[in-house]
C-alpha positions in Angstrom: -13.5 -4.7 -11.4 -14.2 -4.2 -7.7 -17.3 -2.4 -6.5 -17.3 0.2 -3.8 -19.7 2.7 -2.3 -18.3 6.2 -2.0 -18.6 7.3 1.7 -17.8 11.0 1.2 -17.6 13.6 -1.6 -14.5 12.5 -3.5 -12.6 13.1 -6.7 -12.0 9.6 -8.2 -10.7 8.8 -11.6 -11.2 12.3 -12.9 -14.8 12.5 -11.7 -16.4 14.1 -8.7 -18.3 11.4 -6.8 -20.9 12.0 -4.1 -21.6 10.0 -1.0 -23.6 6.9 -1.8 -22.4 6.5 -5.4 -21.5 2.9 -6.3 -18.4 2.7 -8.5 -16.1 0.2 -10.1 -12.5 1.0 -9.1 -9.2 -0.7 -9.6 -6.3 0.5 -7.4 -5.6 1.0 -3.8 -8.8 2.0 -2.1 -8.8 4.8 0.4 -10.9 5.4 3.5 -13.5 7.1 1.4 -14.5 3.8 -0.3 -16.6 1.0 1.3 -16.1 -2.5 -0.2 -19.3 -4.0 -1.7 -17.9 -7.3 -3.0 -15.3 -9.9 -2.1 -12.7 -8.5 -4.5 -13.1 -5.0 -3.0 -13.0 -6.4 0.6 -9.7 -8.2 -0.3 -8.3 -4.9 -1.7 -9.2 -3.0 1.4 -7.5 -5.5 3.6 -4.4 -5.3 1.5 -4.0 -1.6 2.2 -1.3 -1.0 4.8 -2.2 0.6 8.1 -1.3 4.3 8.7 1.5 3.2 11.1 3.0 1.0 8.3 2.8 3.5 5.4 5.5 5.9 6.7 7.9 3.0 7.4 7.2 1.5 3.9 7.9 4.8 2.2 11.1 5.4 4.2 12.3 1.8 3.5 11.7 2.2 -0.2 13.5 5.6 -0.1 16.5 3.8 1.6 16.5 1.1 -1.1 16.7 3.9 -3.7 19.5 5.6 -1.8 21.6 2.5 -1.8 21.2 2.2 -5.6 18.4 -0.4 -5.8 14.9 -0.3 -7.0 12.4 0.8 -4.3 10.5 -2.4 -5.1 13.5 -4.3 -3.8 13.3 -2.7 -0.3 13.8 -5.4 2.4 14.4 -6.0 6.1 17.7 -4.0 6.1 15.9 -1.0 4.6 13.2 -1.4 7.2 15.8 -1.4 10.0 17.4 1.7 8.5 13.9 3.4 8.2 13.2 2.6 11.9 16.5 4.1 12.9 16.0 7.2 10.7 12.5 7.9 11.8 13.4 7.1 15.5 10.3 5.0 16.0 9.6 1.7 17.8 7.0 -0.2 15.7 5.0 -3.0 17.2 5.7 -6.5 16.1 2.4 -6.4 14.2 3.5 -3.3 12.3 6.9 -4.7 11.6 5.3 -7.9 10.2 2.9 -5.9 8.1 5.7 -3.7 6.6 7.9 -6.7 5.8 5.0 -8.6 4.3 4.1 -5.6 2.1 7.7 -5.1 1.0 8.1 -8.8 0.2 4.9 -8.7 -1.9 6.1 -5.6 -3.8 9.4 -7.3 -4.5 7.6 -10.5 -5.7 5.3 -8.4 -7.9 8.2 -6.5 -9.4 10.1 -9.7 -10.1 7.1 -11.3 -11.7 6.6 -8.2 -13.9 10.3 -8.3 -14.9 9.9 -12.0 -16.0 6.8 -11.1 -18.1 8.4 -8.0 -19.7 
């Protein structure tokens, strides 16, 4: 498990946590958690930026609309998301979104092979 310090009053895992609590947490950490070990630091760095989150969600929505799994969203879905949202993401945000989508697709493919 990864260790975090709670930075503000938060409801986590069905429990109310106060600022300063140290918890073990698996999942995508939010801004209310401060990493306390290497595994937690890695998890924090893997969380997409706010600019990327909206594009990721929209790209996954477009993958679903074309009849595919949201985990199979790719560059074409990203391009459609950019057009639909009428945004001009920076090269860094585009790279972040595409890397995130590729990682999701790889994880889904790996899970399919195991299951």
